[in-house]
SEMIVO-104892 format. One line per field, with one value per atom (N, C-alpha, C): residue in three letters; y, x, z negated; atom name; residue number from 1; chain. Coordinates in Angstrom, 3 decimals. Each point is the difference from the previous one (the first is absolute). Layout:
aa: c(ALA | ...)
north: c(Y | ...)
east: c(X | ...)
up: c(Z | ...)
at: c(CA | ...)
i: c(NUM | ...)
ch: c(A | ...)
***
This chain:
aa: c(MET | MET | MET | SER | SER | SER | LYS | LYS | LYS | VAL | VAL | VAL | ASN | ASN | ASN | SER | SER | SER | ASN | ASN | ASN | LEU | LEU | LEU | GLU | GLU | GLU | ILE | ILE | ILE | LEU | LEU | LEU | GLU | GLU | GLU | PHE | PHE | PHE | ALA | ALA | ALA | ILE | ILE | ILE | ALA | ALA | ALA | ARG | ARG | ARG | GLU | GLU | GLU | ALA | ALA | ALA | GLU | GLU | GLU | ALA | ALA | ALA | HIS | HIS | HIS | HIS | HIS | HIS | PHE | PHE | PHE | TYR | TYR | TYR | LEU | LEU | LEU | ALA | ALA | ALA | LEU | LEU | LEU | ALA | ALA | ALA | GLY | GLY | GLY | ARG | ARG | ARG | VAL | VAL | VAL | ASP | ASP | ASP | ASN | ASN | ASN | ARG | ARG | ARG | GLY | GLY | GLY | MET | MET | MET | GLY | GLY | GLY | LYS | LYS | LYS | VAL | VAL | VAL | LEU | LEU | LEU | GLU | GLU | GLU | GLU | GLU | GLU | LEU | LEU | LEU | ALA | ALA | ALA | GLU | GLU | GLU | GLU | GLU | GLU | GLU | GLU | GLU | LEU | LEU | LEU | GLU | GLU | GLU | HIS | HIS | HIS | LYS | LYS | LYS | ARG | ARG | ARG | LYS | LYS | LYS | LEU | LEU | LEU | GLU | GLU | GLU | LEU | LEU | LEU | GLU | GLU | GLU | ILE | ILE | ILE | MET | MET | MET | LYS | LYS | LYS | LEU | LEU | LEU | GLY | GLY | GLY | LYS | LYS | LYS | THR | THR | THR | VAL | VAL | VAL | SER | SER | SER | THR | THR | THR | GLU | GLU | GLU | VAL | VAL | VAL | GLN | GLN | GLN | PRO | PRO | PRO | GLY | GLY | GLY | ARG | ARG | ARG | PRO | PRO | PRO | SER | SER | SER | GLY | GLY | GLY | ASP | ASP | ASP | TYR | TYR | TYR | ILE | ILE | ILE | LEU | LEU | LEU | ALA | ALA | ALA | ASP | ASP | ASP | ASP | ASP | ASP | ALA | ALA | ALA | VAL | VAL | VAL | VAL | VAL | VAL | LEU | LEU | LEU | ASP | ASP | ASP | MET | MET | MET | ASP | ASP | ASP | TYR | TYR | TYR | LYS | LYS | LYS | ASP | ASP | ASP | VAL | VAL | VAL | LEU | LEU | LEU | LEU | LEU | LEU | LEU | LEU | LEU | ALA | ALA | ALA | MET | MET | MET | GLU | GLU | GLU | LYS | LYS | LYS | GLU | GLU | GLU | ASP | ASP | ASP | ALA | ALA | ALA | ALA | ALA | ALA | PHE | PHE | PHE | ARG | ARG | ARG | ILE | ILE | ILE | TYR | TYR | TYR | VAL | VAL | VAL | ASN | ASN | ASN | LEU | LEU | LEU | VAL | VAL | VAL | GLY | GLY | GLY | THR | THR | THR | ILE | ILE | ILE | GLY | GLY | GLY | ASP | ASP | ASP | GLU | GLU | GLU | GLN | GLN | GLN | SER | SER | SER | ARG | ARG | ARG | GLU | GLU | GLU | VAL | VAL | VAL | LEU | LEU | LEU | LEU | LEU | LEU | ALA | ALA | ALA | LEU | LEU | LEU | ALA | ALA | ALA | GLN | GLN | GLN | GLU | GLU | GLU | GLU | GLU | GLU | VAL | VAL | VAL | ARG | ARG | ARG | HIS | HIS | HIS | LYS | LYS | LYS | LEU | LEU | LEU | ARG | ARG | ARG | PHE | PHE | PHE | GLU | GLU | GLU | ALA | ALA | ALA | GLU | GLU | GLU | TYR | TYR | TYR | ASP | ASP | ASP | ALA | ALA | ALA | MET | MET | MET | LEU | LEU | LEU | LYS | LYS | LYS | GLU | GLU | GLU | ALA | ALA | ALA)
north: c(136.607 | -1.265 | 0.182 | -0.860 | 0.094 | -0.508 | 0.367 | -0.390 | -1.507 | -0.633 | -1.419 | -0.183 | -1.013 | -0.115 | -1.177 | -1.046 | -1.173 | -0.468 | -0.829 | -0.580 | -0.753 | -0.732 | -0.755 | 0.939 | 1.091 | 0.950 | 0.632 | 0.293 | 0.586 | -0.976 | -1.250 | -1.001 | -0.269 | -0.059 | -0.196 | 1.168 | 1.208 | 1.186 | -0.119 | -0.376 | -0.128 | -1.108 | -1.101 | -1.098 | 0.478 | 0.756 | 0.518 | 0.898 | 0.832 | 0.879 | -0.827 | -1.066 | -0.847 | -0.712 | -0.470 | -0.649 | 0.993 | 1.233 | 1.032 | 0.273 | 0.098 | 0.259 | -1.149 | -1.220 | -1.179 | 0.111 | 0.268 | 0.121 | 1.187 | 1.102 | 1.185 | -0.292 | -0.622 | -0.257 | -1.028 | -1.005 | -0.957 | 0.680 | 0.837 | 0.711 | 0.945 | 0.682 | 0.929 | -0.744 | -1.167 | -0.797 | -0.348 | -0.213 | -0.316 | 1.195 | 1.189 | 1.211 | 0.674 | -0.312 | 0.682 | -0.680 | 0.794 | -0.521 | -0.517 | 0.519 | -0.390 | -1.371 | -1.026 | -1.369 | -0.153 | 0.652 | -0.085 | 0.560 | 1.124 | 0.599 | -0.838 | -0.616 | -0.896 | -1.129 | -0.555 | -1.067 | 0.526 | 1.194 | 0.605 | 0.170 | 0.471 | 0.196 | -1.332 | -1.044 | -1.317 | -0.508 | 0.256 | -0.389 | 0.773 | 1.278 | 0.807 | -0.477 | -0.397 | -0.536 | -1.230 | -0.853 | -1.195 | 0.378 | 1.010 | 0.459 | 0.540 | 0.686 | 0.499 | -1.163 | -1.095 | -1.197 | -0.586 | 0.051 | -0.491 | 0.879 | 1.296 | 0.906 | -0.410 | -0.289 | -0.409 | -1.263 | -0.953 | -1.245 | 0.250 | 0.895 | 0.328 | 0.595 | 0.865 | 0.617 | -1.031 | -0.912 | -1.057 | -0.887 | -0.251 | -0.779 | 0.719 | 1.309 | 0.766 | -0.155 | -0.050 | -0.210 | -1.381 | -0.991 | -1.356 | -0.069 | 0.746 | 0.034 | 0.606 | 0.852 | 0.581 | -0.984 | -1.180 | -1.013 | 0.239 | 0.796 | 0.336 | -0.726 | -0.084 | -0.600 | 1.074 | -0.360 | 0.938 | -0.022 | 1.179 | 0.130 | -0.396 | -0.677 | -0.400 | 0.791 | 1.123 | 0.805 | 0.478 | 0.544 | 0.542 | -1.083 | -0.513 | -1.056 | 0.606 | -0.255 | 0.502 | -0.771 | 0.644 | -0.631 | 1.055 | -0.406 | 0.970 | 0.793 | 1.325 | 0.832 | -0.029 | 0.331 | 0.091 | 1.207 | 0.071 | 1.125 | 1.317 | -0.060 | 1.217 | 0.465 | -0.703 | 0.349 | 1.453 | 0.443 | 1.385 | 0.964 | -0.381 | 0.882 | 0.358 | -0.929 | 0.232 | 1.016 | -0.068 | 0.831 | 1.036 | -0.251 | 0.850 | 0.300 | 0.505 | 0.231 | 0.897 | 0.885 | 0.917 | -0.752 | -1.210 | -0.780 | -0.290 | -0.108 | -0.311 | 1.032 | 1.244 | 1.068 | 0.343 | -0.768 | 0.318 | -0.556 | 0.751 | -0.548 | -0.708 | -0.597 | -0.809 | 0.813 | 1.224 | 0.871 | 0.218 | 0.271 | 0.238 | -1.255 | -1.167 | -1.258 | -0.175 | 0.281 | -0.105 | 0.976 | 1.214 | 0.988 | -0.446 | -0.554 | -0.493 | -1.143 | -0.913 | -1.119 | 0.500 | 1.006 | 0.577 | 0.600 | 0.702 | 0.579 | -1.076 | -1.086 | -1.078 | -0.662 | -0.203 | -0.610 | 0.944 | 1.283 | 0.967 | 0.020 | -0.058 | -0.023 | -1.271 | -1.130 | -1.259 | 0.098 | 0.570 | 0.203 | 0.830 | 1.120 | 0.880 | -0.694 | -0.808 | -0.737 | -0.920 | -0.762 | -0.923 | 0.738 | 1.080 | 0.770 | 0.512 | 0.475 | 0.481 | -1.136 | -1.173 | -1.129 | -0.533 | 0.123 | -0.495 | 0.584 | 1.271 | 0.653 | -0.367 | -0.681 | -0.317 | -1.451 | -0.844 | -1.426 | -0.332 | -0.791 | -0.306 | -1.159 | -0.910 | -1.199 | 0.307 | -0.262 | 0.325 | -0.742 | -1.276 | -0.776 | 0.533 | 0.339 | 0.569 | 1.358 | 0.759 | 1.301 | -0.187 | -1.014 | -0.270 | -0.418 | -0.771 | -0.394 | 1.239 | 0.888 | 1.226 | 0.859 | 0.102 | 0.765 | -0.638 | -1.325 | -0.697 | 0.224 | -0.014 | 0.249 | 1.440 | 0.940 | 1.391 | 0.095 | -0.713 | 0.008 | -0.618 | -1.052 | -0.622 | 0.941 | 0.756 | 0.961 | 1.082 | 0.397 | 0.981 | -0.596 | -1.271 | -0.652 | -0.058 | -0.238 | 0.006 | 1.385 | 1.020 | 1.355 | 0.285 | -0.454 | 0.214 | -0.703 | -1.163 | -0.696 | 0.850 | 0.600 | 0.854 | 1.268 | 0.561 | 1.197 | -0.287 | -1.158 | -0.367 | -0.157 | -0.622 | -0.157 | 1.370 | 0.871 | 1.346 | 0.762 | -0.068 | 0.681 | -0.547 | -1.320 | -0.613 | 0.458 | 0.091 | 0.435 | 1.443 | 0.861 | 1.393 | 0.117 | -0.856 | 0.036 | -0.430 | -0.928 | -0.472 | 1.032 | 0.875 | 0.964 | 1.109)
east: c(90.361 | 0.685 | 1.326 | 0.284 | 1.267 | 1.132 | 1.213 | 1.170 | 0.230 | 0.214 | 0.301 | 1.442 | 0.671 | 1.427 | 0.449 | -0.761 | 0.466 | -1.046 | 0.444 | -0.940 | -1.102 | 0.370 | -0.981 | -1.035 | 0.443 | -0.937 | -0.912 | 0.543 | -0.800 | -1.093 | 0.374 | -0.976 | -1.033 | 0.426 | -0.949 | -0.974 | 0.493 | -0.861 | -1.061 | 0.422 | -0.926 | -1.016 | 0.432 | -0.913 | -1.077 | 0.390 | -0.973 | -1.023 | 0.444 | -0.923 | -0.976 | 0.481 | -0.882 | -1.033 | 0.414 | -0.943 | -1.066 | 0.406 | -0.962 | -0.985 | 0.512 | -0.868 | -0.983 | 0.472 | -0.866 | -1.177 | 0.303 | -1.047 | -0.922 | 0.572 | -0.796 | -1.020 | 0.455 | -0.911 | -1.060 | 0.334 | -1.020 | -1.044 | 0.459 | -0.928 | -0.885 | 0.601 | -0.741 | -1.022 | 0.382 | -0.902 | -1.278 | 0.120 | -1.171 | -0.874 | 0.451 | -0.740 | -0.663 | 0.437 | -0.567 | -1.289 | -0.962 | -1.280 | 0.064 | 0.932 | 0.153 | 0.667 | -0.762 | 0.530 | 1.182 | -0.061 | 1.103 | 1.277 | -0.107 | 1.183 | 0.459 | -0.922 | 0.394 | 0.862 | -0.376 | 0.790 | 1.370 | 0.040 | 1.282 | 0.896 | -0.587 | 0.781 | 0.533 | -0.808 | 0.469 | 1.131 | -0.117 | 1.068 | 1.281 | -0.147 | 1.179 | 0.628 | -0.823 | 0.525 | 0.856 | -0.477 | 0.764 | 1.286 | -0.069 | 1.208 | 1.024 | -0.465 | 0.931 | 0.684 | -0.731 | 0.614 | 1.048 | -0.275 | 0.983 | 1.252 | -0.180 | 1.152 | 0.819 | -0.704 | 0.661 | 0.826 | -0.587 | 0.733 | 1.255 | -0.091 | 1.167 | 1.113 | -0.382 | 0.988 | 0.598 | -0.830 | 0.514 | 0.994 | -0.253 | 0.937 | 1.347 | -0.031 | 1.249 | 0.785 | -0.695 | 0.673 | 0.650 | -0.728 | 0.561 | 1.226 | -0.018 | 1.155 | 1.223 | -0.228 | 1.109 | 0.518 | -0.627 | 0.406 | -0.555 | -1.048 | -0.610 | -1.324 | -0.446 | -1.282 | -1.074 | -1.146 | -1.117 | -0.736 | -0.238 | -0.743 | -1.453 | -0.569 | -1.404 | -0.894 | 0.491 | -0.770 | -1.323 | 0.002 | -1.217 | -0.615 | -1.121 | -0.691 | -1.161 | -0.031 | -1.136 | -1.260 | -1.108 | -1.285 | -1.082 | -1.197 | -1.095 | 0.033 | 0.028 | 0.040 | -1.339 | 0.048 | -1.240 | -0.788 | -1.245 | -0.837 | 0.508 | 0.810 | 0.530 | 1.302 | 0.490 | 1.303 | 0.057 | -1.000 | -0.005 | -0.109 | -0.722 | -0.154 | 1.344 | 0.921 | 1.284 | 0.847 | 0.022 | 0.936 | -0.655 | -1.199 | -0.625 | -1.452 | -0.222 | -1.364 | -0.806 | 0.673 | -0.698 | -0.726 | 0.434 | -0.636 | -1.459 | -0.317 | -1.372 | -1.000 | 0.426 | -0.895 | 0.150 | 0.788 | 0.259 | -1.073 | -0.265 | -0.845 | 0.914 | -0.610 | 0.744 | 1.086 | -0.326 | 0.967 | 1.219 | -0.221 | 1.112 | 0.838 | -0.656 | 0.736 | 0.941 | -0.499 | 0.847 | 1.164 | -0.262 | 1.077 | 1.061 | -0.448 | 0.937 | 0.840 | -0.642 | 0.738 | 1.025 | -0.356 | 0.960 | 1.186 | -0.262 | 1.085 | 0.918 | -0.590 | 0.802 | 0.869 | -0.540 | 0.798 | 1.101 | -0.298 | 1.024 | 1.122 | -0.370 | 1.007 | 0.844 | -0.629 | 0.745 | 0.980 | -0.438 | 0.891 | 1.219 | -0.250 | 1.107 | 0.950 | -0.530 | 0.858 | 0.930 | -0.551 | 0.843 | 1.057 | -0.390 | 0.967 | 1.128 | -0.355 | 1.016 | 0.893 | -0.576 | 0.786 | 0.972 | -0.350 | 0.870 | 1.401 | 0.094 | 1.295 | 0.792 | -0.645 | 0.686 | 0.427 | -0.469 | 0.313 | 1.196 | 0.903 | 1.234 | -0.095 | -0.925 | -0.115 | -0.778 | 0.611 | -0.613 | -1.313 | -0.046 | -1.219 | -1.132 | 0.299 | -1.014 | -0.455 | 0.918 | -0.353 | -1.011 | 0.220 | -0.920 | -1.381 | -0.022 | -1.278 | -0.728 | 0.709 | -0.626 | -0.552 | 0.745 | -0.487 | -1.260 | -0.008 | -1.182 | -1.204 | 0.236 | -1.097 | -0.498 | 0.908 | -0.414 | -0.938 | 0.334 | -0.860 | -1.362 | -0.018 | -1.278 | -0.856 | 0.624 | -0.759 | -0.615 | 0.715 | -0.552 | -1.211 | 0.086 | -1.137 | -1.207 | 0.257 | -1.095 | -0.654 | 0.824 | -0.536 | -0.846 | 0.472 | -0.752 | -1.354 | -0.078 | -1.288 | -0.978 | 0.492 | -0.867 | -0.379 | 0.934 | -0.296 | -1.060 | 0.084 | -0.995 | -1.376 | -0.046 | -1.266 | -0.551 | 0.881 | -0.391 | -0.577 | 0.698 | -0.481 | -1.356 | -0.162 | -1.273 | -1.117 | 0.319 | -0.988 | -0.435 | 0.964 | -0.332 | -0.870 | 0.223 | -0.802 | -1.430 | -0.170 | -1.347 | -0.798 | 0.697 | -0.665 | -0.682)
up: c(-44.353 | -0.001 | -0.710 | -0.935 | -0.709 | 0.878 | -0.338 | 0.776 | -0.123 | 1.142 | 0.022 | 0.432 | -0.540 | 0.200 | 0.843 | 0.109 | 0.719 | 0.996 | 0.946 | 0.958 | -0.736 | -1.051 | -0.776 | -0.622 | -0.600 | -0.612 | 1.054 | 1.153 | 1.079 | 0.419 | 0.198 | 0.421 | -1.088 | -1.246 | -1.107 | -0.107 | 0.199 | -0.005 | 1.096 | 1.201 | 1.122 | -0.256 | -0.596 | -0.332 | -0.970 | -0.996 | -0.967 | 0.688 | 0.949 | 0.720 | 0.833 | 0.621 | 0.810 | -0.871 | -1.167 | -0.919 | -0.445 | -0.285 | -0.383 | 1.136 | 1.226 | 1.151 | 0.196 | -0.190 | 0.108 | -0.975 | -1.249 | -1.016 | 0.285 | 0.424 | 0.292 | 1.101 | 1.104 | 1.108 | -0.348 | -0.791 | -0.427 | -0.889 | -0.904 | -0.874 | 0.809 | 0.957 | 0.840 | 0.857 | 0.508 | 0.842 | -0.756 | -1.289 | -0.808 | -0.300 | 0.341 | -0.342 | 1.199 | 1.220 | 1.162 | 0.425 | 0.456 | 0.450 | 1.436 | 0.766 | 1.398 | 0.057 | 0.409 | 0.011 | 0.942 | 1.144 | 0.955 | -0.599 | -0.686 | -0.601 | -1.179 | -0.711 | -1.090 | 0.519 | 1.147 | 0.617 | 0.425 | 0.581 | 0.389 | -1.228 | -1.097 | -1.224 | -0.537 | 0.079 | -0.432 | 0.899 | 1.306 | 0.933 | -0.311 | -0.278 | -0.337 | -1.306 | -0.946 | -1.257 | 0.293 | 0.891 | 0.366 | 0.736 | 0.848 | 0.698 | -0.993 | -1.030 | -1.013 | -0.710 | -0.210 | -0.590 | 0.936 | 1.296 | 0.971 | -0.039 | -0.134 | -0.146 | -1.226 | -1.081 | -1.243 | 0.230 | 0.731 | 0.270 | 0.837 | 0.958 | 0.829 | -0.852 | -0.912 | -0.887 | -0.957 | -0.487 | -0.872 | 0.742 | 1.269 | 0.809 | 0.094 | 0.120 | 0.052 | -1.303 | -1.113 | -1.294 | -0.018 | 0.497 | 0.029 | 0.911 | 1.091 | 0.904 | -0.675 | -0.998 | -0.761 | -1.047 | -0.065 | -0.968 | -1.386 | -0.085 | -1.285 | -0.166 | -1.235 | -0.326 | 0.018 | 0.561 | 0.064 | -1.327 | -0.551 | -1.245 | 0.236 | -0.970 | 0.114 | -0.948 | -0.483 | -0.956 | 0.568 | 1.220 | 0.595 | 0.860 | -0.429 | 0.733 | 0.780 | 1.312 | 0.770 | -0.346 | 0.173 | -0.260 | 0.019 | -0.203 | 0.007 | -1.295 | 0.117 | -1.204 | -0.720 | -1.255 | -0.761 | 0.486 | -0.363 | 0.385 | -0.550 | -1.045 | -0.601 | 0.623 | 1.020 | 0.567 | 0.430 | 0.741 | 0.472 | -1.175 | -1.021 | -1.152 | -0.623 | -0.019 | -0.647 | 0.752 | 1.320 | 0.754 | 0.904 | 0.427 | 1.000 | -0.351 | -1.190 | -0.482 | 0.935 | 0.697 | 0.885 | 1.113 | 0.348 | 1.056 | -0.328 | -1.262 | -0.399 | 0.499 | 0.141 | 0.430 | 1.476 | 0.732 | 1.402 | 0.912 | 1.065 | 1.046 | 1.014 | 0.984 | 0.971 | 0.702 | 0.375 | 0.676 | -0.884 | -1.268 | -0.920 | -0.229 | -0.004 | -0.141 | 1.185 | 1.196 | 1.198 | -0.065 | -0.441 | -0.111 | -1.014 | -1.119 | -1.001 | 0.560 | 0.704 | 0.582 | 1.013 | 0.788 | 0.948 | -0.741 | -1.093 | -0.803 | -0.561 | -0.512 | -0.574 | 1.065 | 1.182 | 1.077 | 0.468 | 0.069 | 0.376 | -1.039 | -1.268 | -1.067 | 0.087 | 0.290 | 0.136 | 1.162 | 1.110 | 1.145 | -0.404 | -0.676 | -0.402 | -0.970 | -0.897 | -0.932 | 0.768 | 0.948 | 0.761 | 0.816 | 0.629 | 0.781 | -0.904 | -1.191 | -0.937 | -0.506 | -0.219 | -0.495 | 1.043 | 1.273 | 1.070 | -0.130 | -0.310 | -0.109 | -1.242 | -0.937 | -1.255 | -0.116 | 0.913 | -0.106 | 0.895 | -0.523 | 0.711 | 0.974 | -0.215 | 0.818 | 1.283 | 1.151 | 1.291 | 0.221 | -0.340 | 0.198 | -0.886 | -1.232 | -0.891 | 0.519 | 0.565 | 0.583 | 1.133 | 0.822 | 1.106 | -0.521 | -1.072 | -0.604 | -0.512 | -0.659 | -0.516 | 1.136 | 1.095 | 1.153 | 0.589 | 0.091 | 0.520 | -0.914 | -1.317 | -0.935 | 0.110 | 0.232 | 0.195 | 1.201 | 1.070 | 1.186 | -0.302 | -0.796 | -0.351 | -0.838 | -0.887 | -0.816 | 0.892 | 1.042 | 0.947 | 0.706 | 0.377 | 0.649 | -0.948 | -1.274 | -0.975 | -0.037 | -0.058 | -0.049 | 1.244 | 1.148 | 1.241 | -0.028 | -0.645 | -0.134 | -0.808 | -1.076 | -0.809 | 0.759 | 0.740 | 0.780 | 1.056 | 0.656 | 1.006 | -0.646 | -1.161 | -0.713 | -0.411 | -0.452 | -0.408 | 1.197 | 1.135 | 1.205 | 0.441 | -0.051 | 0.366 | -0.924 | -1.285 | -0.980 | 0.279 | 0.364 | 0.281 | 1.253 | 0.985 | 1.227 | -0.262 | -0.954 | -0.337 | -0.794 | -0.705 | -0.879 | 0.750)
at: c(N | CA | C | N | CA | C | N | CA | C | N | CA | C | N | CA | C | N | CA | C | N | CA | C | N | CA | C | N | CA | C | N | CA | C | N | CA | C | N | CA | C | N | CA | C | N | CA | C | N | CA | C | N | CA | C | N | CA | C | N | CA | C | N | CA | C | N | CA | C | N | CA | C | N | CA | C | N | CA | C | N | CA | C | N | CA | C | N | CA | C | N | CA | C | N | CA | C | N | CA | C | N | CA | C | N | CA | C | N | CA | C | N | CA | C | N | CA | C | N | CA | C | N | CA | C | N | CA | C | N | CA | C | N | CA | C | N | CA | C | N | CA | C | N | CA | C | N | CA | C | N | CA | C | N | CA | C | N | CA | C | N | CA | C | N | CA | C | N | CA | C | N | CA | C | N | CA | C | N | CA | C | N | CA | C | N | CA | C | N | CA | C | N | CA | C | N | CA | C | N | CA | C | N | CA | C | N | CA | C | N | CA | C | N | CA | C | N | CA | C | N | CA | C | N | CA | C | N | CA | C | N | CA | C | N | CA | C | N | CA | C | N | CA | C | N | CA | C | N | CA | C | N | CA | C | N | CA | C | N | CA | C | N | CA | C | N | CA | C | N | CA | C | N | CA | C | N | CA | C | N | CA | C | N | CA | C | N | CA | C | N | CA | C | N | CA | C | N | CA | C | N | CA | C | N | CA | C | N | CA | C | N | CA | C | N | CA | C | N | CA | C | N | CA | C | N | CA | C | N | CA | C | N | CA | C | N | CA | C | N | CA | C | N | CA | C | N | CA | C | N | CA | C | N | CA | C | N | CA | C | N | CA | C | N | CA | C | N | CA | C | N | CA | C | N | CA | C | N | CA | C | N | CA | C | N | CA | C | N | CA | C | N | CA | C | N | CA | C | N | CA | C | N | CA | C | N | CA | C | N | CA | C | N | CA | C | N | CA | C | N | CA | C | N | CA | C | N | CA | C | N | CA | C | N | CA | C | N | CA | C | N | CA | C | N | CA | C | N | CA | C | N | CA | C | N | CA | C | N | CA | C | N | CA | C | N | CA | C | N | CA | C | N | CA | C | N | CA | C | N | CA | C | N | CA | C | N | CA | C | N | CA | C | N | CA | C | N | CA | C | N | CA | C | N | CA | C | N | CA | C | N | CA | C | N | CA | C | N | CA | C | N | CA | C | N | CA | C)
i: c(1 | 1 | 1 | 2 | 2 | 2 | 3 | 3 | 3 | 4 | 4 | 4 | 5 | 5 | 5 | 6 | 6 | 6 | 7 | 7 | 7 | 8 | 8 | 8 | 9 | 9 | 9 | 10 | 10 | 10 | 11 | 11 | 11 | 12 | 12 | 12 | 13 | 13 | 13 | 14 | 14 | 14 | 15 | 15 | 15 | 16 | 16 | 16 | 17 | 17 | 17 | 18 | 18 | 18 | 19 | 19 | 19 | 20 | 20 | 20 | 21 | 21 | 21 | 22 | 22 | 22 | 23 | 23 | 23 | 24 | 24 | 24 | 25 | 25 | 25 | 26 | 26 | 26 | 27 | 27 | 27 | 28 | 28 | 28 | 29 | 29 | 29 | 30 | 30 | 30 | 31 | 31 | 31 | 32 | 32 | 32 | 33 | 33 | 33 | 34 | 34 | 34 | 35 | 35 | 35 | 36 | 36 | 36 | 37 | 37 | 37 | 38 | 38 | 38 | 39 | 39 | 39 | 40 | 40 | 40 | 41 | 41 | 41 | 42 | 42 | 42 | 43 | 43 | 43 | 44 | 44 | 44 | 45 | 45 | 45 | 46 | 46 | 46 | 47 | 47 | 47 | 48 | 48 | 48 | 49 | 49 | 49 | 50 | 50 | 50 | 51 | 51 | 51 | 52 | 52 | 52 | 53 | 53 | 53 | 54 | 54 | 54 | 55 | 55 | 55 | 56 | 56 | 56 | 57 | 57 | 57 | 58 | 58 | 58 | 59 | 59 | 59 | 60 | 60 | 60 | 61 | 61 | 61 | 62 | 62 | 62 | 63 | 63 | 63 | 64 | 64 | 64 | 65 | 65 | 65 | 66 | 66 | 66 | 67 | 67 | 67 | 68 | 68 | 68 | 69 | 69 | 69 | 70 | 70 | 70 | 71 | 71 | 71 | 72 | 72 | 72 | 73 | 73 | 73 | 74 | 74 | 74 | 75 | 75 | 75 | 76 | 76 | 76 | 77 | 77 | 77 | 78 | 78 | 78 | 79 | 79 | 79 | 80 | 80 | 80 | 81 | 81 | 81 | 82 | 82 | 82 | 83 | 83 | 83 | 84 | 84 | 84 | 85 | 85 | 85 | 86 | 86 | 86 | 87 | 87 | 87 | 88 | 88 | 88 | 89 | 89 | 89 | 90 | 90 | 90 | 91 | 91 | 91 | 92 | 92 | 92 | 93 | 93 | 93 | 94 | 94 | 94 | 95 | 95 | 95 | 96 | 96 | 96 | 97 | 97 | 97 | 98 | 98 | 98 | 99 | 99 | 99 | 100 | 100 | 100 | 101 | 101 | 101 | 102 | 102 | 102 | 103 | 103 | 103 | 104 | 104 | 104 | 105 | 105 | 105 | 106 | 106 | 106 | 107 | 107 | 107 | 108 | 108 | 108 | 109 | 109 | 109 | 110 | 110 | 110 | 111 | 111 | 111 | 112 | 112 | 112 | 113 | 113 | 113 | 114 | 114 | 114 | 115 | 115 | 115 | 116 | 116 | 116 | 117 | 117 | 117 | 118 | 118 | 118 | 119 | 119 | 119 | 120 | 120 | 120 | 121 | 121 | 121 | 122 | 122 | 122 | 123 | 123 | 123 | 124 | 124 | 124 | 125 | 125 | 125 | 126 | 126 | 126 | 127 | 127 | 127 | 128 | 128 | 128 | 129 | 129 | 129 | 130 | 130 | 130 | 131 | 131 | 131 | 132 | 132 | 132 | 133 | 133 | 133 | 134 | 134 | 134 | 135 | 135 | 135 | 136 | 136 | 136 | 137 | 137 | 137 | 138 | 138 | 138 | 139 | 139 | 139 | 140 | 140 | 140 | 141 | 141 | 141 | 142 | 142 | 142 | 143 | 143 | 143 | 144 | 144 | 144 | 145 | 145 | 145 | 146 | 146 | 146 | 147 | 147 | 147 | 148 | 148 | 148 | 149 | 149 | 149 | 150 | 150 | 150 | 151 | 151 | 151)
ch: c(A | A | A | A | A | A | A | A | A | A | A | A | A | A | A | A | A | A | A | A | A | A | A | A | A | A | A | A | A | A | A | A | A | A | A | A | A | A | A | A | A | A | A | A | A | A | A | A | A | A | A | A | A | A | A | A | A | A | A | A | A | A | A | A | A | A | A | A | A | A | A | A | A | A | A | A | A | A | A | A | A | A | A | A | A | A | A | A | A | A | A | A | A | A | A | A | A | A | A | A | A | A | A | A | A | A | A | A | A | A | A | A | A | A | A | A | A | A | A | A | A | A | A | A | A | A | A | A | A | A | A | A | A | A | A | A | A | A | A | A | A | A | A | A | A | A | A | A | A | A | A | A | A | A | A | A | A | A | A | A | A | A | A | A | A | A | A | A | A | A | A | A | A | A | A | A | A | A | A | A | A | A | A | A | A | A | A | A | A | A | A | A | A | A | A | A | A | A | A | A | A | A | A | A | A | A | A | A | A | A | A | A | A | A | A | A | A | A | A | A | A | A | A | A | A | A | A | A | A | A | A | A | A | A | A | A | A | A | A | A | A | A | A | A | A | A | A | A | A | A | A | A | A | A | A | A | A | A | A | A | A | A | A | A | A | A | A | A | A | A | A | A | A | A | A | A | A | A | A | A | A | A | A | A | A | A | A | A | A | A | A | A | A | A | A | A | A | A | A | A | A | A | A | A | A | A | A | A | A | A | A | A | A | A | A | A | A | A | A | A | A | A | A | A | A | A | A | A | A | A | A | A | A | A | A | A | A | A | A | A | A | A | A | A | A | A | A | A | A | A | A | A | A | A | A | A | A | A | A | A | A | A | A | A | A | A | A | A | A | A | A | A | A | A | A | A | A | A | A | A | A | A | A | A | A | A | A | A | A | A | A | A | A | A | A | A | A | A | A | A | A | A | A | A | A | A | A | A | A | A | A | A | A | A | A | A | A | A | A | A | A | A | A | A | A | A | A | A | A | A | A | A | A | A | A | A | A | A | A | A | A | A | A | A | A | A | A | A | A | A | A | A | A)
***
């Protein structure tokens, strides 16, 4: 992660990560054979959009305009090919492990950003988002554990 200098840059960085997570989970949902997990991935994609909206609200509270460059929506079928080509060869277990890694990384990013943002209310939003990312990771861990018990 490159060095960020202002509350606005911190929030914009976090918004970009949430948009990426949204697209990643939608793309992944279209690739898994397990319908239940596909639904979970779609729900998580929507939750990532909600995170994005919370961060955008923080930007508005700073009296700034929210950039509309990154528009959420359903990614093309090639979305994973551009950034995560290895997913194409993954089995379900590996997809779950990757999702756990991504959620853990998102948690760590938010925890690190908390110490760099000056606005107390924005800091609280970042902490709340860090907790939500942990909950996402726990959902994947529970699915992973269930899958191992079935095997």
